[in-house]
C-alpha positions in Angstrom: 214.5 -95.5 102.2 211.5 -97.1 103.8 208.2 -96.9 101.7 205.1 -95.9 103.3 202.0 -98.2 103.4 200.1 -95.9 100.9 203.0 -96.1 98.4 202.9 -99.9 98.7 199.2 -100.0 98.0 199.6 -97.7 94.9 202.4 -99.9 93.6 200.3 -103.1 94.0 197.3 -101.5 92.2 199.6 -100.5 89.3 201.0 -104.0 89.1 197.5 -105.6 88.9 196.5 -103.2 86.1 199.6 -104.0 84.1 199.0 -107.7 84.5 195.4 -107.4 83.2 196.6 -105.5 80.1 199.3 -108.1 79.4 196.8 -111.0 79.7 194.3 -109.3 77.4 196.9 -108.7 74.7 198.0 -112.4 74.8 194.3 -113.6 74.5 193.6 -111.2 71.5 196.7 -112.4 69.8 195.5 -116.0 69.9 192.0 -115.0 68.8 193.4 -113.0 65.9 195.3 -116.0 64.7 192.0 -118.0 64.6 190.2 -115.8 62.1 192.3 -116.5 59.0 192.0 -120.2 59.8 188.2 -119.9 59.9 188.1 -117.8 56.6 190.4 -120.4 55.0 188.1 -123.2 56.1 185.0 -121.5 54.7 186.8 -120.8 51.4 187.6 -124.5 51.2 184.0 -125.5 51.6 182.9 -127.6 48.5 180.5 -126.0 45.9 176.9 -127.3 45.7 176.5 -130.4 43.4 173.8 -130.1 40.7 172.6 -132.4 37.9 172.8 -131.1 34.3 171.4 -132.3 31.0 172.5 -131.1 27.6 169.5 -129.9 25.7 169.8 -129.4 21.9 167.4 -127.1 20.0 164.9 -128.7 17.5 163.0 -127.3 14.5 159.3 -127.4 15.0 156.3 -125.5 13.8 156.2 -122.1 15.5 152.8 -121.1 16.9 151.3 -118.1 18.5 148.7 -118.9 21.2 145.8 -116.5 21.7 142.5 -116.3 23.5 139.7 -115.5 21.1 135.9 -115.7 20.5 133.6 -116.7 17.7 131.6 -114.3 15.7 129.0 -114.7 12.9 130.4 -113.9 9.4 127.4 -111.7 8.8 124.7 -110.3 11.0 121.8 -108.5 9.3 118.5 -107.1 10.6 116.0 -107.9 7.9 113.6 -105.0 7.4 110.3 -104.3 5.5 110.4 -102.4 2.2 106.7 -101.5 2.3 104.1 -101.0 5.0 101.4 -103.3 6.3 100.4 -105.7 9.1 102.3 -109.0 9.4 100.0 -111.8 8.2 102.4 -114.8 8.6 105.7 -115.8 10.1 106.7 -119.0 8.3 110.4 -119.2 9.2 111.0 -120.8 12.6 113.0 -118.7 15.1 116.5 -120.1 15.6 116.2 -122.4 12.6 118.3 -122.6 9.5 116.8 -121.0 6.3 117.9 -120.8 2.7 118.5 -117.6 0.8 115.2 -116.3 -0.4 113.1 -118.1 2.2 110.2 -116.0 3.5 110.8 -114.7 7.0 107.7 -112.5 7.4 104.7 -112.0 5.1 102.7 -108.8 5.2 99.0 -108.5 4.3 98.4 -108.3 0.5 95.6 -105.6 1.0 94.9 -104.0 -2.4 98.3 -104.8 -4.0 96.8 -107.8 -5.8 94.0 -105.7 -7.3 96.5 -103.1 -8.4 98.4 -105.8 -10.2 95.3 -107.2 -11.9 94.3 -103.7 -13.1 97.8 -103.1 -14.4 97.7 -106.4 -16.4 94.2 -105.6 -17.8 95.5 -102.2 -18.9 98.5 -103.9 -20.5 96.3 -106.2 -22.5 94.2 -103.2 -23.7 97.3 -101.4 -24.8 98.6 -104.5 -26.7 95.4 -104.7 -28.6 95.4 -101.1 -29.4 99.0 -101.3 -30.6 98.2 -104.2 -32.9 95.2 -102.4 -34.3 97.2 -99.3 -34.9 99.9 -101.2 -36.7 97.4 -102.8 -39.1 95.7 -99.5 -39.9 99.1 -98.0 -40.5 99.8 -100.7 -43.0 96.6 -99.9 -44.9 97.4 -96.2 -44.8 94.6 -95.2 -42.3 96.9 -94.4 -39.4 99.9 -92.1 -39.3 103.3 -93.3 -38.0 103.2 -90.8 -35.2 100.0 -92.4 -33.8 101.7 -95.8 -34.1 104.6 -94.6 -32.1 102.2 -93.1 -29.5 100.4 -96.5 -29.1 103.8 -98.2 -28.7 104.8 -95.7 -25.9 101.4 -96.5 -24.2 102.2 -100.1 -24.4 105.7 -99.7 -22.9 104.2 -97.7 -20.0 101.6 -100.4 -19.4 104.4 -103.0 -19.2 106.3 -100.8 -16.7 103.1 -100.5 -14.6 102.7 -104.2 -14.5 106.4 -104.8 -13.3 105.9 -102.1 -10.6 102.7 -103.8 -9.4 104.5 -107.1 -9.3 107.4 -105.7 -7.2 104.9 -104.0 -4.8 103.1 -107.3 -4.4 106.3 -109.2 -3.9 107.5 -106.8 -1.2 104.9 -108.2 1.2 107.3 -111.2 1.4 110.3 -110.3 3.6 113.0 -112.8 2.5 116.3 -114.1 3.8 119.1 -112.2 2.2 121.5 -115.2 2.5 121.5 -118.7 3.8 121.9 -118.8 7.6 120.2 -118.9 10.9 117.0 -116.8 11.6 118.3 -115.9 15.0 115.6 -113.7 16.4 112.1 -112.7 15.3 111.2 -109.0 15.9 107.7 -109.0 14.5 104.7 -111.3 15.3 101.5 -111.8 13.4 99.4 -108.6 13.6 102.4 -106.3 14.1 102.2 -103.3 11.8 105.5 -102.7 10.0 106.3 -99.4 8.4 108.9 -99.3 5.6 112.2 -100.1 7.4 110.5 -102.0 10.2 112.4 -105.0 11.5 111.1 -108.5 10.8 114.1 -110.3 12.5 117.9 -110.9 12.6 119.7 -113.2 10.2 123.3 -114.5 11.1 125.6 -116.4 8.9 127.6 -119.1 10.8 129.3 -121.0 7.9 131.9 -119.8 7.5 132.5 -118.8 11.1 134.9 -116.0 12.2 137.3 -116.4 15.2 138.4 -113.1 16.5 141.5 -112.5 18.7 143.8 -109.8 19.7 147.6 -109.6 18.9 150.1 -107.9 21.2 152.5 -105.4 19.7 155.4 -107.9 19.8 153.4 -110.5 17.9 152.0 -108.3 15.1 155.0 -108.9 12.8 154.8 -112.7 13.0 151.2 -113.1 11.7 150.1 -112.6 8.1 147.0 -113.1 6.0 146.8 -116.7 4.9 148.5 -118.3 7.9 146.8 -121.5 9.1 145.1 -121.5 12.4 143.5 -124.1 14.8 140.7 -123.0 17.2 139.5 -125.1 20.1 136.2 -123.8 21.2 134.8 -123.9 24.8 132.1 -126.2 23.6 134.7 -128.8 22.7 134.6 -128.4 18.8 137.8 -127.9 16.8 137.9 -125.7 13.8 140.6 -125.3 11.2 140.9 -122.0 9.3 143.1 -119.3 7.9 143.9 -115.8 8.9 141.8 -113.4 6.6 142.5 -110.1 8.3 145.1 -108.4 10.4 144.4 -104.9 11.7 146.9 -102.1 11.0 145.5 -99.8 13.6 145.7 -100.8 17.2 142.9 -100.5 19.8 143.6 -97.3 21.6 142.4 -98.8 24.9 144.3 -102.1 24.8 147.1 -101.4 22.3 146.3 -104.7 20.6 145.6 -105.5 17.0 142.5 -107.4 15.9 143.0 -110.6 13.9 140.2 -112.5 12.1 140.3 -116.2 11.2 137.8 -117.7 8.8 136.8 -121.4 9.3 134.3 -123.7 7.8 131.4 -124.6 10.1 129.4 -127.3 8.4 125.8 -127.4 9.6 126.4 -124.2 11.6 127.2 -126.5 14.6 129.5 -124.0 16.3 127.7 -121.0 17.7 128.6 -117.3 17.8 130.0 -115.9 21.0 132.0 -118.9 22.2 135.5 -118.6 23.8 138.2 -120.2 21.8 141.9 -121.1 22.3 143.6 -120.1 19.0 146.9 -121.4 17.6 148.3 -119.6 14.6 151.1 -121.3 12.7 153.9 -118.9 11.8 156.5 -121.2 10.2 159.3 -123.3 11.5 161.5 -122.2 14.5 164.1 -123.6 16.9 162.7 -124.7 20.2 163.8 -126.7 23.3 162.0 -129.5 25.0 162.6 -129.5 28.7 161.3 -131.4 31.6 158.6 -129.3 33.3 160.3 -129.7 36.7 163.2 -127.6 35.4 161.1 -124.5 35.3 161.8 -122.0 38.1 161.1 -118.3 38.8 163.9 -115.8 38.5 164.7 -113.0 41.0 162.5 -110.8 38.9 159.5 -113.2 39.1 159.8 -114.3 35.4 159.4 -117.9 34.6 162.6 -119.5 33.2 165.3 -122.0 33.6 168.8 -122.1 35.2 171.7 -123.5 33.3 175.5 -123.8 33.6 177.9 -121.7 31.6 181.7 -121.6 31.4 183.5 -121.8 34.7 180.6 -123.8 36.2 178.7 -120.5 36.8 175.0 -120.5 37.0 172.9 -118.4 34.6 169.2 -117.7 34.2 167.1 -117.3 31.0 163.5 -116.3 30.8 161.4 -118.6 28.6 158.0 -118.7 26.8 156.1 -122.0 27.0 154.8 -123.0 23.6 153.2 -126.3 24.3 152.9 -128.8 27.2 153.1 -132.5 26.3 153.4 -135.7 28.2 157.2 -135.7 27.4 157.9 -132.2 28.6 157.3 -128.6 27.7 158.4 -126.9 24.4 159.8 -123.5 25.0 161.3 -120.4 23.2 164.0 -118.2 24.8 167.1 -120.3 24.8 169.9 -119.9 22.3 171.7 -123.1 21.0 172.6 -126.1 23.1 172.0 -125.5 26.8 173.6 -127.3 29.8 170.3 -127.3 31.7 170.2 -127.8 35.5 167.6 -130.4 36.1 168.2 -131.1 39.8 169.3 -128.6 42.5 168.1 -125.6 40.5 165.8 -124.3 43.3 168.7 -124.0 45.8 171.1 -121.9 43.8 171.3 -118.4 42.4 172.7 -116.7 39.3 176.4 -116.3 39.3 177.0 -119.0 41.9 179.7 -121.6 41.2 178.5 -125.2 41.3 179.8 -128.7 40.8 178.0 -130.7 38.0 177.1 -134.2 37.2 175.6 -134.9 33.8 172.7 -137.1 32.8 170.6 -137.6 29.6 166.9 -137.1 28.9 165.1 -140.0 27.7 163.4 -139.6 24.3 160.3 -141.4 23.3 
């Protein structure tokens, strides 16, 4: 049977379509066979090479580092006990004064006259008591009169002591040895009882105050030694004298006070201080400072190699920086520390290692 031209065209089109599908299948077969080869090649890619150093823990004095400030051991506003105008201010403002030194002197007014009168009355009472005693021995004075004269003499003695105290109260004295930090009254100022002459501060011993975090409070106790480096450059050695048991409600920190000798009151109150409190001996690791990295959570730490050449990360606390490296807490036992290549790897990654040693001074 002879085919028509339209049938021939349809058969030709069908043949072309079948040919296209056949070619596409062959090409996809070859491409599919390539993928396992590529995956195998990637799997066979060598692990990253890092340098490691075995770091052993060492016992060293454990310290807590705090930021603090200096305070005077005592601060007292010295006030008048009696009234009167200021007649003299012999103590220099800002100068060191001894206990009992006169800071301000009030006008004596009639106080000296009152003392003179009390002493004259005392002398009269003494003569009267002596005469009464002689007359009583001769039988011319009763024992009751003698006792009355003795009572008058005792009252005169008390009056003299009272007048002496009132006269001495014009001298406003330093209650302790220290610095007369600020004068509040000048010559001519009228002071009522309780009026302020000036402020005394005690700087020897000096108090260094700092704040302990909740996690540190159990490590510090009264009597621990401390070293304070002041912003002025001075260094003071002292001991912890007080650790608060109630936290500051705003900061949730605990106040700690360190008492230190301050000869000559050289160090001032109100200076910033870097405080190191010794809390005993503890294991620490000395690492090269270049080994420190930041973890995925932003904490400072180090990367090291564990079993199976896997990379691990440990956060650390820097205790001290020296020329030979940094002393840190946070690592447990010997650590195979990554000292080169640590910035290009992540936790859990498998690496190849080559070992080296850390030079010790």
